[in-house]
C-alpha positions in Angstrom: 0.0 0.0 0.0 1.4 3.4 -0.9 2.3 6.1 1.6 -0.8 8.2 0.6 -3.1 5.3 1.6 -1.9 5.0 5.2 -4.5 5.7 7.9 -4.7 9.4 8.4 -5.3 11.8 11.2 -3.0 10.5 13.9 -1.6 13.2 16.1 2.2 12.6 16.7 2.0 14.0 20.2 -1.4 12.8 21.3 0.1 10.6 24.1 2.9 13.0 25.2 3.0 15.7 27.7 4.2 19.1 26.4 7.4 20.3 27.9 6.7 23.6 29.8 8.1 26.7 28.2 10.3 29.2 30.0 7.4 31.3 31.2 5.6 28.3 32.6 8.8 26.9 34.2 9.2 30.3 36.0 5.6 30.2 37.2 6.0 26.7 38.4 9.1 27.7 40.4 7.3 30.6 41.9 4.4 28.3 42.9 6.8 25.8 44.5 8.5 28.6 46.4 5.3 30.0 47.5 4.1 26.6 48.6 7.2 26.2 50.7 6.3 29.1 53.0 4.5 27.1 55.6 4.5 26.0 59.2 5.2 22.4 60.1 3.5 21.2 63.3 4.2 17.9 65.0 1.0 16.4 66.3 0.5 13.6 68.9 1.8 10.4 67.5 4.3 12.0 65.2 2.0 13.1 62.5 3.0 16.3 60.6 0.6 19.1 59.7 1.7 21.7 57.2 0.0 25.1 57.3 0.6 27.6 54.5 1.5 31.1 55.5 0.2 32.5 52.2 -3.5 32.9 51.4 -4.9 30.3 49.1 -5.8 31.9 45.7 -9.5 32.0 45.1 -10.7 29.7 42.3 -13.7 31.0 40.4 -16.7 28.7 40.2 -18.5 29.1 36.9 -22.2 29.7 36.7 -22.1 27.8 33.4 -21.5 24.1 34.2 -18.4 23.0 32.3 -17.8 19.3 31.8 -14.0 19.8 31.7 -12.9 21.4 35.0 -9.7 23.3 35.4 -6.8 21.0 36.3 -3.1 21.4 37.0 -2.0 19.6 33.9 -0.9 20.3 30.3 -3.0 19.7 27.3 -1.2 17.5 24.6 -0.1 19.9 21.9 2.7 20.1 19.3 6.1 20.4 21.1 7.2 23.4 19.1 6.1 25.9 16.5 7.7 23.7 13.9 5.0 21.0 14.6 2.4 23.5 13.6 3.5 23.7 10.0 1.7 21.5 7.4 4.9 20.8 5.6 6.2 18.9 8.6 4.1 15.8 8.0 4.3 13.6 4.9 0.6 12.8 5.2 -0.4 16.4 4.2 1.7 17.8 1.4 1.4 20.5 -1.3 1.5 24.2 -1.5 -1.6 26.2 -0.3 -3.5 28.1 -2.9 -2.0 31.5 -3.3 -3.9 34.4 -1.9 -3.2 37.8 -0.4 -3.4 37.9 3.4 -6.2 40.2 4.7 -5.0 43.2 6.5 -4.7 43.0 10.3 -7.3 44.6 12.5 -7.8 45.2 16.2 -10.0 42.2 16.6 -8.8 40.3 19.6 -7.4 36.8 19.3 -8.8 36.2 22.8 -10.6 38.4 25.2 -12.6 38.2 28.3 -15.2 40.4 30.0 -14.5 41.1 33.7 -17.2 40.1 36.1 -19.4 42.9 37.2 -21.6 41.3 39.8 -21.7 38.7 42.5 -21.1 35.2 41.2 -24.1 32.9 41.1 -24.2 29.2 41.2 -26.1 27.5 38.3 -28.8 25.0 39.1 -27.7 21.4 38.5 -28.4 20.4 34.9 -31.2 18.0 34.5 -31.0 15.4 31.8 -34.0 15.5 29.5 -35.5 12.3 28.3 -34.8 11.5 24.7 -38.0 11.2 22.7 -39.0 8.7 20.1 -36.0 6.3 20.0 -34.0 4.4 22.5 -31.1 6.5 23.9 -28.6 3.9 22.5 -29.6 4.9 18.9 -28.1 8.3 19.5 -24.7 7.0 20.7 -23.5 4.5 18.2 -20.0 4.1 16.9 -19.1 4.8 13.3 -16.5 3.1 11.1 -15.9 2.7 7.4 -18.0 -0.2 6.2 -17.3 -0.4 2.4 -14.3 0.0 0.1 -15.8 3.1 -1.5 -16.1 4.8 1.9 -12.8 3.5 3.4 -10.1 6.2 3.3 -7.5 3.4 3.0 -9.0 2.2 -0.2 -11.0 4.9 -2.0 -8.2 7.3 -2.9 -10.1 10.4 -2.0 -8.2 12.0 0.9 -4.4 12.0 0.7 -3.9 12.7 4.4 -5.1 14.5 7.4 -3.5 16.1 10.5 -4.7 17.9 13.6 -3.2 20.8 15.4 -3.8 21.9 19.0 -3.3 25.4 20.4 0.1 25.8 22.1 -1.1 27.7 25.2 1.6 29.3 27.2 -0.3 31.7 29.4 -0.3 29.8 32.7 0.0 26.5 34.4 -3.7 25.6 34.8 -5.1 24.3 31.5 -8.5 22.9 30.7 -8.5 19.2 30.0 -10.6 18.7 26.9 -13.9 16.9 27.5 -15.2 14.3 25.1 -18.1 15.2 22.8 -21.2 13.0 22.7 -24.1 15.0 21.4 -27.6 13.5 21.7 -30.9 13.9 19.8 -31.7 17.0 17.9 -34.6 17.6 20.1 -32.2 18.0 23.0 -29.9 20.5 21.3 -31.2 23.7 22.8 -32.5 24.7 26.2 -33.9 27.9 24.7 -37.3 28.4 23.1 -36.7 29.1 19.5 -34.3 28.5 16.6 -30.7 28.9 17.6 -28.7 27.7 14.6 -29.1 27.0 10.9 -31.9 24.4 10.6 -32.3 24.4 14.4 -30.0 21.6 15.7 -26.9 19.4 15.4 -28.8 17.3 12.9 -29.8 20.3 10.7 -33.3 18.8 10.7 -35.5 21.7 11.7 -35.7 25.4 11.4 -39.2 25.8 13.0 -40.2 26.1 16.7 -43.7 25.4 18.0 -46.8 24.8 15.9 -48.8 26.5 13.2 -52.7 26.8 13.2 -54.8 23.9 12.0 -55.9 24.0 8.4 -53.9 27.1 7.4 -55.2 29.0 4.4 -53.2 32.2 4.1 -49.9 34.0 4.8 -49.7 37.8 5.2 -47.0 40.3 5.8 -47.2 41.7 9.3 -44.1 43.9 9.2 -41.2 44.8 6.9 -37.8 46.0 8.1 -35.7 47.9 5.5 -32.0 47.1 5.4 -29.2 48.1 3.0 -26.5 46.8 0.8 -22.7 46.8 0.8 -20.6 47.0 -2.3 -22.5 44.8 -4.8 -24.2 42.7 -2.1 -27.8 43.6 -1.1 -30.3 42.4 1.5 -30.3 38.8 2.7 -28.5 36.0 0.7 -27.9 32.3 0.9 -28.2 30.6 3.4 -29.5 33.6 5.3 -31.5 32.2 8.2 -32.1 34.2 11.3 -32.2 32.9 14.9 -35.5 33.4 16.9 -35.1 33.3 20.6 -37.5 33.9 23.6 -35.0 34.8 26.3 -35.7 33.8 29.9 -36.8 36.9 31.8 -33.8 37.1 34.1 -31.3 36.8 31.2 -33.2 39.4 29.1 -33.0 41.8 32.0 -29.2 41.6 31.9 -28.9 42.4 28.2 -28.5 45.7 26.6 -31.9 45.5 25.0 -33.7 48.8 24.6 -35.7 49.9 27.6 -39.0 49.8 25.8 -38.4 46.2 24.7 -36.5 44.7 27.7 -39.6 44.4 29.8 -41.9 43.1 27.1 -43.4 39.9 28.4 -42.6 36.9 26.2 -40.3 38.9 23.9 -39.0 36.8 21.0 -35.9 38.4 19.5 -34.8 38.1 15.9 -31.1 38.0 15.3 -30.3 38.3 11.6 -26.9 38.6 9.8 -27.2 40.2 6.4 -25.3 41.2 3.3 -25.1 44.8 4.3 -22.5 43.8 6.9 -24.8 44.1 9.9 -26.3 41.8 12.5 -29.8 43.1 13.3 -31.8 42.6 16.5 -35.6 42.9 16.2 -38.8 42.2 18.0 -40.5 39.4 16.1 -43.9 40.8 16.9 -43.5 44.1 15.1 -40.0 44.2 13.5 -38.9 47.1 15.6 -35.2 47.2 16.8 -34.5 45.7 20.2 -30.9 47.0 20.3 -28.4 48.6 18.0 -27.0 46.4 15.2 -23.5 45.0 15.2 -21.5 46.3 12.2 -19.1 43.6 10.9 -18.3 45.9 7.9 -18.3 43.0 5.5 -21.2 41.0 3.9 -22.5 38.0 5.7 -24.3 35.4 3.6 -24.3 32.5 6.0 -26.5 32.0 9.1 -25.5 33.0 12.6 -26.0 30.9 15.8 -26.9 31.6 19.4 -25.5 29.5 22.2 -28.2 26.8 22.8 -27.5 26.6 26.6 -28.9 30.0 27.3 -25.5 31.4 27.7 -25.5 34.9 26.2 -23.0 34.2 23.3 -23.5 34.9 19.6 -21.5 33.1 16.9 -21.2 34.2 13.2 -19.1 33.4 10.2 -18.3 35.9 7.5 -18.3 34.7 3.8 -17.1 37.8 1.9 -14.0 39.9 2.5 -13.3 42.0 -0.7 -15.4 45.1 -0.2 -15.2 48.2 -2.4 -11.8 47.2 -3.6 -10.4 46.7 -0.1 -9.5 43.3 1.5 -10.8 42.9 5.0 -10.1 40.4 7.7 -12.4 37.3 7.5 -13.4 34.6 9.9 -15.8 33.5 12.6 -16.5 35.8 15.5 -18.0 35.3 19.0 -19.8 38.2 20.8 -21.2 38.7 24.2 -25.0 39.2 24.1 -24.9 41.1 27.4 -23.1 44.1 25.8 -22.3 43.0 22.2 -18.6 43.1 22.8 -16.4 41.0 20.5 -14.9 38.2 22.6 -13.0 36.1 20.1 -12.1 35.9 16.4 -11.0 32.8 14.3 -9.0 34.2 11.4 -9.6 32.4 8.2 -6.1 33.3 7.2 -4.8 30.3 9.2 -1.2 29.2 9.1 -2.2 25.5 9.0 -4.8 25.9 6.2 -4.0 24.4 2.8 -6.2 26.8 0.9 -6.0 30.5 0.8 -9.7 31.2 0.8 -10.9 32.6 4.1 -14.7 32.5 4.0 -16.9 31.0 6.7 -20.5 30.3 5.7 -21.0 27.5 8.2 -23.4 28.2 11.1 -21.6 27.0 14.2 -22.8 24.3 16.6 -22.2 24.2 20.3 -22.0 21.1 22.5 -23.1 22.3 25.8 -21.9 19.4 27.9 -18.3 19.8 26.8 -18.5 23.6 26.4 -17.3 23.3 22.8 -18.1 25.2 19.6 -17.5 23.4 16.3 -17.4 25.0 12.8 -15.6 24.7 9.5 -14.4 27.0 6.8 -13.6 27.3 3.1 -9.9 27.3 4.0 -10.2 23.5 4.5 -10.0 23.5 8.3 -12.4 22.0 10.8 -12.3 23.9 14.1 -13.1 22.5 17.5 -13.1 25.3 20.1 -13.0 24.6 23.8 -14.7 27.8 25.0 -13.9 27.7 28.8 -17.0 29.7 29.4 -17.6 31.7 32.6 -20.9 33.4 33.1 -21.8 35.8 35.9 -24.8 38.0 36.6 -24.4 40.7 34.0 -21.4 39.4 32.1 -19.9 36.4 30.3 -16.4 35.5 29.3 -14.6 32.9 27.3 -11.0 31.8 27.1 -10.8 29.5 24.0 -8.4 26.8 23.0 -8.6 25.5 19.4 -7.9 22.2 17.8 -7.8 22.2 14.0 -8.3 19.3 11.5 -6.9 19.7 8.0 -6.9 17.4 5.0 -5.6 17.2 1.5 -7.7 15.8 -1.3 -6.3 13.5 -4.0 -8.3 14.9 -6.9 -7.7 18.4 -8.1 -10.3 20.9 -6.9 -11.0 23.3 -4.2 -10.6 22.4 -0.5 -13.0 23.8 2.0 -16.6 23.6 3.2 -19.4 26.1 2.3 -22.1 24.1 4.1 -23.0 23.9 7.8 -21.6 20.8 9.4 -23.9 18.3 11.1 -23.0 16.3 14.2 -24.2 12.9 15.3 -22.8 11.7 18.7 -19.1 12.5 18.4 -19.0 12.6 14.6 -18.9 15.7 12.4 -20.3 15.5 8.8 -19.4 18.0 6.1 -18.8 18.1 2.4 -16.1 19.8 0.4 -16.2 22.0 -2.7 -15.6 19.0 -5.0 -18.2 16.9 -3.2 -16.3 14.7 -0.8 -18.4 14.0 2.3 -16.3 13.4 5.4 -17.1 11.8 8.7 -14.6 13.0 11.4 -14.4 11.8 15.0 -14.4 15.0 17.0 -12.7 13.3 20.0 -9.7 12.1 18.1 -9.9 14.5 15.2 -9.4 11.6 12.8 -11.1 10.8 9.5 -13.5 7.8 9.9 -14.9 7.5 6.4 -15.4 9.6 3.3 -17.6 9.4 0.2 -17.4 10.8 -3.3 -20.7 12.6 -4.2 -19.2 13.6 -7.6 -19.8 17.3 -7.5 -19.8 20.4 -5.3 -22.0 20.3 -2.2 -23.1 23.6 -0.7 -26.3 22.3 0.9 -25.8 21.1 4.5 -26.0 17.5 5.4 -29.0 16.3 7.4 -28.9 13.5 10.0 -31.8 11.3 11.2 -31.4 8.2 13.4 -33.9 5.4 12.7 -35.6 2.8 14.8 -33.5 -0.1 13.3 -30.3 1.6 14.3 -29.5 3.0 10.9 -28.5 6.6 11.0 -29.7 8.3 7.8 -27.6 10.9 6.2 -29.3 13.0 3.5 -27.3 15.1 1.0 -27.6 16.6 -2.4 -25.1 18.1 -4.9 -24.9 20.7 -7.7 -24.2 20.5 -11.4 -21.0 22.5 -11.2 -17.8 20.6 -11.9 -19.5 18.5 -14.5 -20.6 21.2 -16.8 -23.9 22.9 -17.7 -26.1 20.0 -18.8 -27.1 16.9 -16.9 -28.7 16.1 -13.5 -27.9 16.6 -9.9 -28.3 13.9 -7.4 -30.1 13.4 -4.1 -28.5 10.8 -1.7 -29.1 8.8 1.4 -26.1 7.3 3.1 -25.7 5.4 6.4 -23.9 7.9 8.6 -22.3 5.2 10.6 -20.5 3.4 7.7 -20.7 5.7 4.6 -22.8 3.1 2.8 -24.8 4.4 -0.1 -28.5 3.5 0.6 -30.0 5.1 -2.5 -29.4 7.9 -5.0 -31.9 9.7 -7.3 -31.4 12.0 -10.2 -33.2 15.3 -10.6 -35.0 16.5 -13.7 -32.5 17.6 -16.4 -30.7 20.9 -15.5 -29.4 23.6 -17.7 -27.4 26.6 -16.5 -25.7 29.4 -18.5 -24.2 31.7 -15.9 -22.1 31.6 -12.7 -25.2 30.9 -10.5 -25.1 27.1 -10.7 -27.9 24.6 -11.1 -28.8 21.7 -9.0 -29.5 21.9 -5.3 -28.1 24.6 -3.0 -31.0 24.0 -0.5 -30.6 21.8 2.5 -33.0 18.8 2.5 -35.9 18.7 5.0 -36.7 15.4 6.8 -40.4 14.9 7.6 -41.8 14.1 11.0 -45.3 13.3 12.3 -47.5 12.5 9.3 -44.6 13.3 7.0 -42.2 10.8 8.7 -41.8 8.7 5.5 -40.7 11.6 3.4 -37.6 13.8 2.8 -37.9 17.0 0.7 -35.4 18.4 -1.8 -35.4 21.8 -3.6 -33.6 21.8 -7.0 -33.0 24.8 -9.2 -32.3 25.6 -12.9 -34.2 22.6 -14.2 -34.7 22.9 -18.0 -38.5 22.7 -18.2 -39.7 24.2 -14.9 -36.7 26.1 -13.5 -37.4 25.1 -9.9 -38.7 21.7 -8.4 -39.6 20.4 -5.0 -39.3 16.6 -4.7 -40.8 14.5 -1.9 -38.9 11.2 -1.8 -39.6 8.1 0.2 -37.0 7.9 2.9 -36.6 4.1 2.6 -36.4 3.8 -1.2 -35.7 7.2 -2.6 -38.7 6.9 -4.9 -40.6 10.0 -5.9 -43.9 10.4 -3.9 -44.7 13.7 -5.5 -42.9 16.6 -7.2 -44.0 20.2 -7.8 -42.8 22.9 -10.1 -42.3 26.3 -8.6 -41.7 27.9 -12.1 -38.8 30.0 -10.7 -35.6 28.7 -9.4 -34.7 28.9 -5.7 -31.8 28.4 -3.3 -33.9 28.6 -0.2 -34.0 25.5 2.0 -37.5 23.9 2.5 -38.8 23.9 6.1 -41.3 21.6 7.6 -44.1 23.0 9.7 -46.7 21.1 11.8 -50.1 21.7 13.4 -51.0 20.6 16.9 -52.6 17.5 15.3 -49.3 16.6 13.5 -50.4 17.6 10.0 -47.3 18.6 8.1 -46.6 21.4 5.6 -43.6 22.4 3.6 -42.5 26.1 3.4 -40.2 27.1 0.6 -39.1 30.4 -1.1 -38.4 31.2 -4.8 -36.3 33.7 -6.7 -39.4 35.6 -7.8 -40.2 36.5 -4.2 -43.0 34.1 -3.6 -43.1 32.2 -0.3 -45.0 28.9 -0.8 -46.8 26.8 1.8 -47.4 23.3 0.4 -49.3 20.3 1.8 -46.5 17.9 2.8 -48.4 14.8 1.7 -49.6 15.9 -1.7 -47.5 18.9 -2.8 -50.6 21.0 -3.3 -50.2 24.7 -2.5 -52.4 25.8 0.3 -51.1 29.4 0.6 -48.5 31.8 -0.7 -47.4 35.4 -0.1 -45.5 37.7 -2.5 -42.5 39.4 -1.1 -40.2 41.8 -3.0 -37.0 40.2 -4.2 -35.2 36.9 -4.6 -35.7 34.7 -1.5 -32.3 33.1 -1.3 -32.4 32.9 2.5 -34.1 30.2 4.5 -37.2 31.0 6.6 -37.1 30.6 10.4 -40.5 30.0 12.1 -41.7 30.5 15.7 -45.2 29.3 16.2 -47.3 31.1 13.5 -44.7 33.7 12.6 -42.2 33.4 9.7 -39.1 35.6 9.5 -37.2 35.7 6.2 -35.2 38.3 4.2 -34.8 38.9 0.5 -32.2 40.3 -1.8 -34.3 43.5 -2.2 -33.0 45.0 1.1 -35.8 43.9 3.4 -36.6 41.5 6.2 -40.2 40.4 6.5 -42.4 39.1 9.4 -45.1 36.9 7.9 -48.1 35.4 9.8 -49.6 32.1 9.0 -53.4 31.8 9.5 
């Protein structure tokens, strides 16, 4: 077997302790000297009692329960700066794609907010019962099950490597906790939609229920926004978060006085192409606080910490603005005062691609206090947040582990979709269509699969009663030319086995806006539990199609032409009785509500501008933006 086919991802220093640097050795010596200042008392029987003459330093107890407590130990990391260079390992070789480095800014690499009030003790976390399936279904182990999904045999990934932060700012380090995420229904402790498509499985996007037998949709409010450079309004994937904050937390935030005390306030948090993050009241579209100005267009979807910790996460996808190159990456802000706490720079020394965009909507594993995201620079990031929350403030002190890979086939590295997570496995696809399953606890590649073309749509996960973990994905017609079909897939997320694949209607495209599917699939529940929905654009005859496929076989149950193409991801909505509907937007500005079982249209509403973004829904209210510089609040009735 050649060198390229060797098992990838092994960290050379995983089982070693990092030798302390000079600063740490000095601190250790000081600690030892300090510890030696004590009285030794001889007790009856000859026992010795040592009493320190120095006061014991106070240790802060976090209000946020963190699974990995502070310990007097070192985290395994590369032994030197030389270990952090991709060229040092034969498993990852080749020159990064050339690109200019964005200019530096004053964004902090790490920052904390000092506590401003008395520390409070958080209530003990209560484990919520997992609904539907046995708990064991959510915690299975993955491994490559077929030659075409085995990295040792399929000749897709040439090699991988992980890099851990070399922290040298003190003796006490956070020992990294393992990640084991559960069902999507357990992802958030907040009421609302906190990340793109709602959870670690990317299987939602709606919270609550819509009225029985809906017949109409109407615009309740419209919020005008702007453009930046050539970018206007809300773009792909463009989903907002909708959150009903607990009253005690809402009182601590810098929400406007007239909104802070609104009982049951649901806040809209929307990142847009005019370079701002807007904060609005879902009821009337009025501002709840001043926007955050990122100064560069954002076309992905932001995320809110699902634990109820006041943290906001957002990637930036565009960094050339009005002829000027700006810094680009993923940022973390405090939602107490909107201060920037941390910045992941897409111009990363370990990245093998010089493209710095982040369209991925981050996920947070609350139990391990970890944020996970990925970028178009070809890096998967696992960020141990080390969160500390006090009354009136929140702080983080991140350490970062990076996973990088090199593809065998020519083509662009990097991920434009939002990764999904099952248990401890992250799933994402690259710009040439390689789906990867990476173990987040070892940062090693488990399996990979060739989907034959670029995948921008996010992967969707759904565990099933028989133990199969379904993985739904769809590709574009991009690398293969202008004419042909795109594909809709179902894989087994545990093994990489191809369970079925279906072709779309014929596609034709004649410009840079590609054909195929840019929309994330929607898996049905309740009376739609047998169906999965795909939105495909630039079909020859109808321009835009919605397909309802049988989950077990991939056979078409129904399909419907929307006449105009669309990139907006379909979202499933349900009544209290469990009747399911599919909400989807088109480029002509029409938002469609379809009967999920038949595909018949039951309602629509005309908005102004291309609906590239994905709607988010809270009970009977829809929030979605368009490219024509507006965000809309739409009511279902």
